[in-house]
Structure formats: structure tokens, C-alpha cells
N, C-alpha and C positions, 0 to 999 in steps of 0.2 A: 880715735875708733869706736863704735858702739860695741860691747858684746856679742850683739847681734850680728853685725858687721863680722867680727873678727870669729866668731863661729862659724857666717856662710862662708868663710875662705878655706875650711879644713873639705880636702878632697878623700874622701874615703878609696876611691882605687888607685891612689898614688903608690906609687910601690916602691919610688926611693925612700919616702918619708911613712913609719907610719904613723897613725890617729893616734896614739899616746904622742910620740914627739910632736908631732902637729900641733897638738891641743897646748901641750906643754910651752911652745913656740909662741903661742900665741893667750897665753896667759887663760884658758877657757875652759873646764871640764869636758872629762869625758863623756862623762852621762848624760850633758847638757846635747851632745852630739848623736850619741846612738838613739839619746829619745824621740819618741814620736808628738807632738804636741797632741793635748788633745781637745779636738773640737769644741768650739762650747755645745752646740746642736745636740753632741754625744749626751752631754752632760744634763743636757736638757731633756731629751727622751730619756735617761734612767731618773729625772729626778721624777716624772710625770709616772715612771713603771711604779717607784716608790711610794708615789703616793694613794696608788689604785689599790697595791699593797696594805698598805699601810690602813685603807678603811676596812680593807677586809679580814685584817690580823692587826690591829693595833698592840698587841703584846711583840711583835717583833724588832729584837734590835738591831744592831747593826750590823754584826755577824748573821745572826739568821735571813737577815735582810741580803748580807751581801752573797750568801750563799744561796736564795733562792735567785735571785739577779743572774747566775750562774746557770740555771736551768734555763733561761729565760733568754741564754745568746751572750750576756754580756759578762765579760770575767773581769770582774773589778774587786780591788780588796780591800776590809773594812777600812781603812783612816780613808778612804774616798768614799762610803758610804756615810761614815759619821760627818763627816765635812757637808757633804749635799744635806742630810738629815738637817742639822741645825741651819744650815742655810735656810732649809724650808719651816725649821720651828715643831719638829718633830719630836716624839721620844714616847720611844718604847712604855706599854702603860703595864708596871708590875710592880709589887711592892720590893725596893731598896734602899738602903742609905744613899745617904748624903748623894742625892742627883734633882732633877725639875727645881732647883733654887731658884726665886726672883733674885732681884737687887740684894746685897749681902746691905745694903744701908736701909732697906726699905723694910716697912715693917707688914708681917703675917698675920691676919685674922684667920679664928676661928671657925669650921664649918658650923654652920647652925640649924640646917634643916633636916639632920637627919633624928627621926621620932616626929616631924613640924607637920601638923596637917594643912596640907595647902589648896584650898578649896576658895579662893575667890581673886576673883582679874585683880593686877596691881597691888596685890599681896608682895610674891616674890617675883623681881626681874631679874635675868641672868643675862651674860655675854662670851662671848668665845671667840677664835680668831681662826680662821684659814688660811694654809697656799693656797692660791689657782693660778694653774699653767696656764700659758698662753705659746703662740707659735711661736713667737722670739720674746723669752724673759716668760716671768713671773708676778702677781705682784700679790697684796694679802687683803684679806675680806674679813670684817668685824660685824658681828649683828646684835644687838640689846632685843631680847625677846620676853615677851610677859610667861611666866612660868605656865599656869592654868590654861590658858586658850591657846599656849603656843605659836601665840601673833609675833610677825616680828615687825617689832616699833620703831623698829633707824637702823642704819647700816654704815657704813665706809669702806671705800677702797685706798689702800698703799702700795707704793712700793718701796717701803722700807718700816722696819718693825717698831719705830717710835712710837709713845702714849700720846701724840697729838689727833692722829686718825679715830684712837677710841675715846678718847675725849671729847671729841665733834659728835661722834655716836650717842654717849651718852646724854650730851648735853638736848642735842634733836628731841633726843626722847622725852625727859623731864619736859620739855618746852610745850612738845606736843601730846603727850600722854598722861601728866601728872608725876606724883611721886608714890614708889612704891615704899613697901615697909622694911626690904629685906632686898639687898645687892650680891648675889653670888657671883664670882669667877671663878676661876682658877689661879695658881700663884704667879703668874707669870711676871714679869717684872714694867711691863706694860699696865694693869690692874692695881699691882703694890704701887706703881709711883706716885709722886706727891701731888701732881697734876689731877688723877684718877682720882685719888681718896679725897682732896680738897675738895672734887666738886659734889661727892657723894656727903663728905660731912657738915658742905655747904646748907643743903638739902637734909641735913639730918636723919640720913638711910643709915641704917642698920647693915652693916657689912660682913657679908661672908665666906669665904673661900675653900674651894675644894683643897681635899688634902692630898699629899703626892703620890700622883701615879693612880687618880682615882677616875678615871674616864665616865664612871657610873652617878659620879657625885653631880654631875653636868648633864645628863645624858639624850635630852630632848632635843640640845644643841648640834650634838654628837649625831642624832639621826638626820636632823637637818643637813649639816654636810652631807653623807651619803647622799638623800636625796637629788641636794642640788647638783652635786659632782656628778652623778650616772645620770641624770635626766636634763641637765644640761651643759655645761662646762665640759665634760669628755665628748660631749658628742659637738661641740664647736671648739674649733680654733681660731680663738680670738689673735685678731691681726695688730690690734690696738687695744691701748688701757679704754678709747670710749666704746671700743664694739664691745669689751667686756661689761665696761658698768653698762651698755644696753641691754646685754643679753641677762645678766644676772640682774636688774631690774624688772625686766621681763618677767622674770622665772618667781623671785618674790613677790609680784601681785599677783601671780597666778597661785603661789601659796595660802596668801595671806586672803583670797578671793573667790577662789575656785578650787580649791584642793580639798577635799572631803579626807577627813583621819576619821579613821574605825574605832580610834580611842576617846575622839569626840560626838561619837555616836552619828558619824559620817556627815556630821555637820563642819564649817568652815572655822579659822581662826577666830574669822572676821567677827563669825555672826558667835561664835563665845566670848566673845572680849565686849562686843556690844549688847549682851544681854546679860554679860556681868558687871560693865557700866550703869545699863539702868537701873539695876538692881540695889546699889550700891552709892549712887546718888541720893540726896533729897528729895523732897514729896515736889516743892518750888522746883527744882531744875528738874525733876520729872516732866512737869508742866510745859516749862522754857521750851525742851529739847521734844516735845509731844508730837508736832508736827515734823520733824526733822528725825524718825527713827533710821532712813537708808546713812544718813550719815553721822549716825553718831559712832565715836570710837573711831570713825576711818582718821586716818595720820592727817593732821593739820583742823582736825575738830575738837575734839576731847579734851578742852583747856580746862578741865576743872578746875584743877590747883597747879596755876601756872609755877615754873621754875623759871626765877629772874636770874638766875648767876649767870650769866654769857661771857664767853672769852669773845675775841676779836683778832682780827691779824693776821690769821690760820692760813696757811694755803690748803686748798681743799684739791684732789682729782675730778 
């Protein structure tokens, strides 16, 4: 007889035998009888609240997050909040020792963008991962972005935090848009993995990684996460991965081609990237592309320095 079946046999209203005696006879713990199982949907509700609050207060750790959740009507302990934040890949942003470690066996590279003048497209690319809530469950999104133009060069969704979907996004960006001089990420195990680093080294790209707990080191991607979630994700309870993929694809297309950025002089990321490519390519290439000004720089067209290293046999969502 299974433990669940034995636990179901306990009758709390039985006056002949106390609950303690019944549990002892059935070899089940009293706590499992008294404890009401947590609904999975409740965890998802709490995770959605944590995600919203983290966007507004990224310096909230598990203690402060648990205290804030109480004010929202959810009495949860710190351990539960820690578990959910780990599941979501969230870590409070502040200086502290021995946290946000990559996989121990993986090498961590220094941050190279401090004091660097970044003024050309394809000079620096960056990448980051975020949590995407759905009506039932959640997924993860990774994007590769050009630093100067803010253009999203590629993206992938995954239901796990493995390195494969990050490598796929990187390879697509390299194949479609050429090779950057520097690639900047955080110190997450996906970006320090041998698979991800191997693609960068194969293309002779200089590697840069954010300092521990330094959200400002990758500020442009962090800002995009806020816009994506408040303008698209939180307004749509995705019922499936396919719905999430379609919704995010539509928003990223809008972001790249229609959304005007004040910091870019009220131009779109696509316009800035296209103009940057136009001035960095040689005169021969400029003449070659002179009849296609509207297509230059779009995904799948700017193959000026194609990346030949490809991986096969990977599963995609």
C-alpha cells in the first residue's frame, strides 16, 4: 500500500484513536496528515507577483520579497520564496560575497566595457535570459542584442535553463548579422558553459562578463525586459508555448521596426543598425546593396561576415 493510500486512511474525526496513534499504526508522519498540499496554481500566482516586483525592485532578496508578499495577501515563508526565485532564475542585485556563482568548473571572464567608447554597430553584442510566466507554467527567453542600436538580433524560448537554447540564439545572430568585436553576458552557467564559450572562441570574439550583482552592466537588455513584460507578457495569459512564441515574436518585431527610442533620437533600432552597417561596410559592398536600402540590416540579409560554425541535431521550441 502506498504512502498516499495509508495517509488517506487516517480519520481525524475518529474518537477511538487519536491522529497520533493512527499515524503511528499506519507508518505516516503527522505533519503529512495536517499539512494541506500547496496548489501548483498558487505557486504560479506567487511567481507572477515576484516577477513583477523584481522588475520594479531588483534589489529585493528572499526576505524582503516574502515580507512584501504578505502585504499582497500571500503569507509565505522565506524558504518558499527562495525556492521560487531559484526556479525563476532571479537573484537580488546588490554587492555581497560568494553569490551568483557560475558553474564551479567554468571560467569567468573580466568585464571589459567599463570606460570603453561604444559607438559602432557590431562593436559590442550582449545577451541575457528572463522568465516568462504563462497561464499554466512558465518558460525562459534569451535574446542577443546589438549594444549601440538596441536591435534584437536573435532570440529563443526554452522550458529549461540549459545552455542549448542560448547557443542556438548566438549561432543564429552570428550567421545572420556577422561577428561582433566583444560579446558581453552575465556570469550565469549558460553563458560560461563550454558550448557557449566555444562558439565565441571559434569566431575569435573577445568575451566580457558582468560583475557579480551588477545589473547596470547589461542595462539595455534589463530595460527591454521591463518593456516586454509590461507591454506584452503581463497583458496576455499565454495558454501554450506556441501562443507565447507568437506573442513575443510580434512584440519583438514591433520593438525592432516600429518602436521609437528617445535615446536613439526617436528612431527605431532597425534604422540605427541599418545606418551603422551602411557606414561600416566598404564602398564595393555599399554599391552592391545600394538598391536594397530597406532590407539592409534586416534579419537574414546582413550576411557581411558569415559565421560558419553551426551545430546540428538540437531541439527547438
